[in-house]
Phi, psi and omega in degrees: 000135179264150177250146182225133174264124181259126179277172178300325179295320179293320178296322177296322178296319179300322178296322179289325178297320183294351179284354177298151179291134181222112184198195181239167171272143181226116176283169181278349182233156171282172183299334180273003178092352179290144180292136175281140183250179176307314182297320178300310182294319179300315179297315181293314180297320180294320181292319181301326182292342182266355186273112176058170178261140005267019181094154182258103192250016179227160181216141174249132178249157180261340179215155176257005180258133179295130176306133180092355179241168177279313185204023175286146180299140178300136186292349175297332182294311179295322178297322178294318178298316183289334180257006181056049178254129178283150187235137160255099181291153178240153174232122180285123191238014181247024182230016173094175187295324182298322178290321176299318178302318179291323177298319180295318177301316181296318179298314181294323179293319178298318179297326180283321183290318187226063187302314182292316181295317179297316181297325183280326192255334182276116184257351179183164175230125177260118178269092179097160179213107179062025178293321180293322176297313183296331180271352182280161176304322179296315179296317179295322178295330180276001178081025181292158173292171180300143180246215176213144182271177185300317182298321178293315181298317179299318179298317180295320179300314180297318180298317183291317177301315181294319183293331185268359176300135179081003178252177178293347178261003179299135177084356177295141180299134181243131181221190175219149181247132177200182179271161179296329180294331177277317181301327185274358174284128182304328181295343182261006179303324178302330177290318177300320178298327189274335189271162172270333178210158177252130174267131183247121173256124182221122182227094176305331179306325183269354185276074188284352176280355179243170174279084192267053173288165177297331179295332181263357190297316182298313180297320180291323176299312183289333173298315179294317178298318178297324179295318177296315180298329183293339180248006188281355179059030179081001179283153181299142174246118178262139174275106188262339173206130164195159181166177179223131186290145176272344179210140177157176180286162175293137182238096188066240177265359186274132179248128181268115172197170184294327180297314180288327177298320177294318179299316181293320176302312181296313189280326182253305183301313186291340173278331182278318186302124179087346182251340182207144175304119188221133176234109185283151176247104007202169178286299174243150174294143180216345184277105183290349178274351182245060185291335181271353183248146171223118174259359185299136180264351177229161172278148179302326177276114184302332181294336179278345176076210183263163183276347171202169182292117184270358178287128177289157176311136185298329180229130181211219178285130174246119181253132177210157182239131176279169183302330181287353177093004179278140179263125178242143176236133178238123180267120180256173183298131179267142178253124181264127179261143178287152176292000000 
Protein backbone atom coordinates (compact mmCIF):
# COMPACT_ATOMS: atom_id res chain seq x y z
CA UNK A 1 0.00 0.00 0.00
CA UNK A 2 1.27 3.46 -0.94
CA UNK A 3 0.75 6.50 1.21
CA UNK A 4 -0.08 9.94 -0.14
CA UNK A 5 -0.07 13.32 1.60
CA UNK A 6 -2.87 15.56 0.36
CA UNK A 7 -2.32 19.27 0.52
CA UNK A 8 -4.99 21.87 1.11
CA UNK A 9 -5.01 22.52 -2.62
CA UNK A 10 -5.71 18.87 -3.38
CA UNK A 11 -8.50 18.81 -0.81
CA UNK A 12 -10.02 21.88 -2.42
CA UNK A 13 -9.89 20.10 -5.77
CA UNK A 14 -11.61 17.09 -4.24
CA UNK A 15 -14.37 19.41 -3.07
CA UNK A 16 -14.86 20.75 -6.58
CA UNK A 17 -14.99 17.22 -8.01
CA UNK A 18 -17.77 16.29 -5.58
CA UNK A 19 -19.90 19.03 -7.15
CA UNK A 20 -20.63 16.70 -10.07
CA UNK A 21 -24.24 15.57 -10.41
CA UNK A 22 -24.88 12.26 -8.65
CA UNK A 23 -28.30 10.71 -8.82
CA UNK A 24 -30.72 8.11 -10.12
CA UNK A 25 -33.10 7.74 -13.05
CA UNK A 26 -36.81 8.19 -12.27
CA UNK A 27 -39.61 7.04 -14.53
CA UNK A 28 -43.04 8.68 -14.62
CA UNK A 29 -44.73 5.48 -13.41
CA UNK A 30 -44.27 2.98 -10.63
CA UNK A 31 -43.47 -0.64 -11.44
CA UNK A 32 -47.19 -1.47 -11.35
CA UNK A 33 -47.94 1.17 -13.99
CA UNK A 34 -49.53 3.69 -11.62
CA UNK A 35 -48.62 7.33 -12.24
CA UNK A 36 -46.07 8.76 -9.84
CA UNK A 37 -47.25 11.83 -7.96
CA UNK A 38 -45.61 14.71 -6.10
CA UNK A 39 -45.63 12.65 -2.92
CA UNK A 40 -43.98 9.68 -4.65
CA UNK A 41 -41.21 11.84 -6.08
CA UNK A 42 -40.75 13.75 -2.83
CA UNK A 43 -40.35 10.49 -0.91
CA UNK A 44 -37.89 9.05 -3.43
CA UNK A 45 -35.77 12.19 -3.72
CA UNK A 46 -35.61 12.53 0.05
CA UNK A 47 -34.63 8.90 0.48
CA UNK A 48 -31.93 9.06 -2.21
CA UNK A 49 -30.22 11.87 -0.33
CA UNK A 50 -29.73 9.59 2.69
CA UNK A 51 -28.04 6.75 0.78
CA UNK A 52 -24.29 6.56 1.38
CA UNK A 53 -22.01 9.57 1.38
CA UNK A 54 -22.24 12.22 0.05
CA UNK A 55 -25.81 11.30 -0.89
CA UNK A 56 -27.61 11.23 -4.24
CA UNK A 57 -28.88 14.75 -4.74
CA UNK A 58 -29.75 14.71 -8.45
CA UNK A 59 -32.43 13.08 -10.59
CA UNK A 60 -32.88 12.31 -14.27
CA UNK A 61 -36.38 12.27 -15.79
CA UNK A 62 -37.54 10.82 -19.13
CA UNK A 63 -40.41 13.24 -19.72
CA UNK A 64 -41.43 16.67 -18.48
CA UNK A 65 -45.16 15.88 -18.77
CA UNK A 66 -47.06 14.55 -15.74
CA UNK A 67 -48.29 11.01 -16.26
CA UNK A 68 -52.06 11.01 -16.83
CA UNK A 69 -52.14 14.55 -18.24
CA UNK A 70 -51.76 16.00 -21.72
CA UNK A 71 -49.18 18.68 -20.98
CA UNK A 72 -49.09 19.54 -17.27
CA UNK A 73 -45.55 19.78 -15.83
CA UNK A 74 -44.41 16.56 -14.22
CA UNK A 75 -44.86 16.79 -10.45
CA UNK A 76 -41.26 15.67 -9.98
CA UNK A 77 -40.17 19.24 -10.76
CA UNK A 78 -41.90 20.75 -7.74
CA UNK A 79 -40.75 17.82 -5.58
CA UNK A 80 -37.16 18.45 -6.70
CA UNK A 81 -37.39 22.12 -5.84
CA UNK A 82 -38.83 21.33 -2.40
CA UNK A 83 -36.16 18.70 -1.64
CA UNK A 84 -33.28 20.70 -3.18
CA UNK A 85 -32.67 18.01 -5.78
CA UNK A 86 -30.92 18.92 -9.04
CA UNK A 87 -32.62 17.84 -12.26
CA UNK A 88 -31.74 16.55 -15.69
CA UNK A 89 -35.14 17.07 -17.29
CA UNK A 90 -36.25 14.73 -20.04
CA UNK A 91 -38.27 15.20 -23.21
CA UNK A 92 -39.86 12.12 -24.79
CA UNK A 93 -38.85 12.22 -28.44
CA UNK A 94 -40.03 8.95 -29.99
CA UNK A 95 -43.73 9.70 -30.30
CA UNK A 96 -43.89 12.47 -32.91
CA UNK A 97 -44.37 16.21 -33.11
CA UNK A 98 -47.62 16.35 -31.13
CA UNK A 99 -45.87 14.89 -28.08
CA UNK A 100 -42.97 17.34 -28.47
CA UNK A 101 -45.50 20.17 -28.55
CA UNK A 102 -46.91 18.97 -25.22
CA UNK A 103 -43.42 18.61 -23.74
CA UNK A 104 -42.68 22.22 -24.68
CA UNK A 105 -45.93 23.39 -23.08
CA UNK A 106 -45.02 21.56 -19.87
CA UNK A 107 -41.50 23.00 -19.81
CA UNK A 108 -42.73 26.55 -20.34
CA UNK A 109 -45.42 26.12 -17.68
CA UNK A 110 -42.88 24.84 -15.15
CA UNK A 111 -40.63 27.81 -15.87
CA UNK A 112 -43.59 30.14 -15.34
CA UNK A 113 -44.87 28.41 -12.18
CA UNK A 114 -41.54 28.13 -10.33
CA UNK A 115 -39.02 30.45 -12.05
CA UNK A 116 -36.55 30.72 -9.17
CA UNK A 117 -36.67 27.02 -8.33
CA UNK A 118 -36.36 25.92 -11.93
CA UNK A 119 -33.44 28.24 -12.50
CA UNK A 120 -31.66 26.88 -9.42
CA UNK A 121 -32.37 23.17 -9.88
CA UNK A 122 -32.52 22.34 -13.60
CA UNK A 123 -29.00 21.55 -14.80
CA UNK A 124 -29.85 20.17 -18.21
CA UNK A 125 -32.55 18.99 -20.61
CA UNK A 126 -32.22 15.72 -22.49
CA UNK A 127 -34.15 15.70 -25.75
CA UNK A 128 -34.83 12.01 -26.16
CA UNK A 129 -33.45 8.77 -24.74
CA UNK A 130 -32.07 6.02 -27.01
CA UNK A 131 -34.23 7.20 -29.92
CA UNK A 132 -31.30 6.89 -32.34
CA UNK A 133 -30.61 3.35 -31.14
CA UNK A 134 -34.25 2.33 -31.54
CA UNK A 135 -34.34 3.70 -35.08
CA UNK A 136 -31.03 2.04 -36.05
CA UNK A 137 -30.77 -1.34 -37.81
CA UNK A 138 -29.33 -2.80 -34.60
CA UNK A 139 -32.25 -1.53 -32.54
CA UNK A 140 -34.80 -2.74 -35.05
CA UNK A 141 -33.13 -6.17 -35.17
CA UNK A 142 -33.44 -6.33 -31.38
CA UNK A 143 -37.18 -5.66 -31.61
CA UNK A 144 -37.05 -2.12 -30.22
CA UNK A 145 -40.01 0.22 -30.36
CA UNK A 146 -40.07 2.99 -32.93
CA UNK A 147 -37.39 5.63 -32.39
CA UNK A 148 -36.47 8.92 -34.02
CA UNK A 149 -33.74 9.71 -36.55
CA UNK A 150 -31.04 12.36 -36.35
CA UNK A 151 -32.96 14.94 -38.37
CA UNK A 152 -35.95 14.65 -36.05
CA UNK A 153 -33.86 14.94 -32.88
CA UNK A 154 -32.02 18.00 -34.23
CA UNK A 155 -35.34 19.61 -35.11
CA UNK A 156 -36.71 18.95 -31.62
CA UNK A 157 -33.58 20.42 -30.01
CA UNK A 158 -33.94 23.61 -32.06
CA UNK A 159 -37.64 23.89 -31.22
CA UNK A 160 -37.03 23.52 -27.50
CA UNK A 161 -34.18 26.05 -27.42
CA UNK A 162 -36.32 28.58 -29.29
CA UNK A 163 -39.39 27.95 -27.14
CA UNK A 164 -37.48 28.46 -23.90
CA UNK A 165 -35.95 31.81 -24.83
CA UNK A 166 -36.96 34.46 -22.32
CA UNK A 167 -38.01 31.88 -19.70
CA UNK A 168 -36.32 30.67 -16.52
CA UNK A 169 -35.02 27.72 -18.58
CA UNK A 170 -33.29 29.88 -21.18
CA UNK A 171 -29.66 28.89 -21.60
CA UNK A 172 -29.97 25.52 -19.85
CA UNK A 173 -27.66 22.92 -21.39
CA UNK A 174 -29.49 20.77 -23.94
CA UNK A 175 -28.35 17.28 -24.84
CA UNK A 176 -29.46 13.88 -26.06
CA UNK A 177 -29.08 10.44 -24.46
CA UNK A 178 -28.15 7.31 -26.40
CA UNK A 179 -25.96 4.22 -26.59
CA UNK A 180 -22.38 4.19 -27.86
CA UNK A 181 -23.51 2.06 -30.80
CA UNK A 182 -25.81 4.88 -31.89
CA UNK A 183 -23.45 7.78 -31.11
CA UNK A 184 -20.72 6.27 -33.28
CA UNK A 185 -22.91 5.96 -36.39
CA UNK A 186 -21.84 8.63 -38.87
CA UNK A 187 -25.46 9.40 -39.72
CA UNK A 188 -25.96 10.73 -36.16
CA UNK A 189 -23.18 13.33 -36.28
CA UNK A 190 -25.72 16.17 -36.75
CA UNK A 191 -27.05 15.42 -33.27
CA UNK A 192 -23.54 15.64 -31.81
CA UNK A 193 -23.12 18.97 -33.59
CA UNK A 194 -26.38 20.25 -32.10
CA UNK A 195 -26.05 19.28 -28.42
CA UNK A 196 -24.25 20.85 -25.47
CA UNK A 197 -23.56 17.43 -23.94
CA UNK A 198 -23.88 13.76 -24.84
CA UNK A 199 -25.69 11.37 -22.50
CA UNK A 200 -24.19 7.87 -22.46
CA UNK A 201 -26.21 4.78 -21.56
CA UNK A 202 -24.04 1.70 -20.99
CA UNK A 203 -25.09 -1.75 -19.74
CA UNK A 204 -22.55 -4.58 -20.06
CA UNK A 205 -25.29 -6.89 -18.77
CA UNK A 206 -27.07 -6.53 -22.12
CA UNK A 207 -23.96 -6.78 -24.34
CA UNK A 208 -24.50 -10.43 -25.23
CA UNK A 209 -22.22 -10.36 -28.28
CA UNK A 210 -19.30 -10.15 -25.82
CA UNK A 211 -18.12 -12.33 -22.93
CA UNK A 212 -20.10 -10.13 -20.57
CA UNK A 213 -19.30 -11.69 -17.23
CA UNK A 214 -19.21 -9.48 -14.16
CA UNK A 215 -15.41 -9.85 -14.23
CA UNK A 216 -15.35 -8.15 -17.64
CA UNK A 217 -18.08 -5.62 -16.91
CA UNK A 218 -15.91 -2.69 -15.85
CA UNK A 219 -13.72 -2.92 -18.93
CA UNK A 220 -16.72 -3.24 -21.23
CA UNK A 221 -18.42 -0.23 -19.64
CA UNK A 222 -15.35 1.94 -20.15
CA UNK A 223 -14.87 0.65 -23.70
CA UNK A 224 -18.38 1.88 -24.51
CA UNK A 225 -17.86 5.18 -22.71
CA UNK A 226 -14.60 5.68 -24.59
CA UNK A 227 -16.35 5.03 -27.90
CA UNK A 228 -18.88 7.77 -27.12
CA UNK A 229 -16.12 10.15 -26.04
CA UNK A 230 -14.21 9.46 -29.26
CA UNK A 231 -16.97 11.10 -31.33
CA UNK A 232 -18.02 13.78 -28.81
CA UNK A 233 -15.93 16.57 -30.36
CA UNK A 234 -14.66 17.48 -26.90
CA UNK A 235 -18.17 18.05 -25.55
CA UNK A 236 -18.99 16.74 -22.06
CA UNK A 237 -20.22 13.16 -21.84
CA UNK A 238 -22.60 12.48 -18.96
CA UNK A 239 -23.24 8.92 -17.77
CA UNK A 240 -27.03 8.91 -17.89
CA UNK A 241 -27.74 5.21 -17.32
CA UNK A 242 -25.76 2.26 -16.07
CA UNK A 243 -26.26 -0.46 -13.51
CA UNK A 244 -26.45 -4.21 -12.99
CA UNK A 245 -29.68 -6.05 -12.14
CA UNK A 246 -30.21 -7.68 -8.78
CA UNK A 247 -32.75 -10.06 -10.33
CA UNK A 248 -33.40 -11.33 -13.83
CA UNK A 249 -32.61 -13.95 -16.46
CA UNK A 250 -29.11 -14.78 -17.59
CA UNK A 251 -28.07 -12.41 -20.39
CA UNK A 252 -25.27 -13.99 -22.41
CA UNK A 253 -22.62 -14.61 -19.75
CA UNK A 254 -24.10 -12.05 -17.36
CA UNK A 255 -25.76 -13.25 -14.15
CA UNK A 256 -28.24 -11.00 -12.34
CA UNK A 257 -27.98 -11.07 -8.57
CA UNK A 258 -27.27 -8.75 -5.66
CA UNK A 259 -23.66 -9.92 -5.34
CA UNK A 260 -22.85 -8.92 -8.93
CA UNK A 261 -24.84 -5.71 -8.62
CA UNK A 262 -22.69 -4.77 -5.63
CA UNK A 263 -19.50 -5.60 -7.54
CA UNK A 264 -20.58 -3.40 -10.43
CA UNK A 265 -21.54 -0.60 -8.02
CA UNK A 266 -18.09 -0.77 -6.41
CA UNK A 267 -16.05 -1.07 -9.60
CA UNK A 268 -17.97 1.30 -11.88
CA UNK A 269 -20.28 3.46 -9.78
CA UNK A 270 -17.80 4.31 -7.07
CA UNK A 271 -15.29 5.51 -9.67
CA UNK A 272 -17.92 7.64 -11.41
CA UNK A 273 -19.61 9.18 -8.38
CA UNK A 274 -18.19 12.63 -7.72
CA UNK A 275 -15.95 12.53 -10.79
CA UNK A 276 -18.47 12.69 -13.62
CA UNK A 277 -22.14 13.59 -13.92
CA UNK A 278 -23.74 10.20 -13.25
CA UNK A 279 -27.31 8.91 -13.01
CA UNK A 280 -27.53 5.31 -11.82
CA UNK A 281 -30.19 2.89 -12.99
CA UNK A 282 -32.11 2.80 -10.72
CA UNK A 283 -33.44 3.62 -7.22
CA UNK A 284 -36.87 1.93 -7.60
CA UNK A 285 -38.03 -0.15 -10.56
CA UNK A 286 -40.28 1.76 -12.95
CA UNK A 287 -40.01 0.09 -16.38
CA UNK A 288 -43.24 -1.88 -16.79
CA UNK A 289 -41.75 -3.57 -19.89
CA UNK A 290 -39.02 -5.22 -17.78
CA UNK A 291 -41.16 -7.30 -15.43
CA UNK A 292 -38.57 -10.08 -15.12
CA UNK A 293 -35.75 -7.66 -14.35
CA UNK A 294 -35.00 -5.57 -11.30
CA UNK A 295 -32.28 -2.93 -11.28
CA UNK A 296 -33.60 -1.31 -8.09
CA UNK A 297 -30.95 -0.77 -5.42
CA UNK A 298 -33.44 -0.33 -2.57
CA UNK A 299 -36.66 -1.99 -1.44
CA UNK A 300 -39.83 0.12 -1.81
CA UNK A 301 -40.33 -0.14 1.94
CA UNK A 302 -37.67 2.08 3.49
CA UNK A 303 -37.64 -0.11 6.58
CA UNK A 304 -36.19 -2.95 4.48
CA UNK A 305 -33.28 -0.77 3.40
CA UNK A 306 -31.09 -1.42 0.37
CA UNK A 307 -30.63 -4.63 -1.61
CA UNK A 308 -26.87 -4.52 -1.08
CA UNK A 309 -24.41 -2.32 0.78
CA UNK A 310 -24.39 1.04 -1.02
CA UNK A 311 -21.38 2.44 0.81
CA UNK A 312 -18.43 2.77 -1.54
CA UNK A 313 -15.09 1.33 -0.42
CA UNK A 314 -13.68 3.60 2.28
CA UNK A 315 -10.37 3.88 0.44
CA UNK A 316 -10.02 3.70 -3.32
CA UNK A 317 -8.60 5.67 -6.21
CA UNK A 318 -7.62 9.23 -5.27
CA UNK A 319 -7.16 11.49 -8.27
CA UNK A 320 -5.49 14.82 -7.91
CA UNK A 321 -3.76 17.40 -10.04
CA UNK A 322 -0.68 19.39 -9.04
CA UNK A 323 -0.27 23.04 -9.93
CA UNK A 324 1.82 22.11 -12.97
CA UNK A 325 -1.21 20.36 -14.41
CA UNK A 326 0.06 16.79 -14.20
CA UNK A 327 -2.44 14.16 -13.20
CA UNK A 328 -1.31 11.65 -10.63
CA UNK A 329 -3.23 8.63 -9.43
CA UNK A 330 -2.49 6.82 -6.24
CA UNK A 331 -4.13 3.53 -5.55
CA UNK A 332 -4.81 2.92 -1.89
CA UNK A 333 -6.09 -0.14 -0.15
CA UNK A 334 -9.66 -1.08 -1.13
CA UNK A 335 -12.14 -2.24 1.44
CA UNK A 336 -14.59 -4.90 0.27
CA UNK A 337 -18.03 -4.85 1.82
CA UNK A 338 -20.21 -7.96 2.04
CA UNK A 339 -23.48 -8.04 0.14
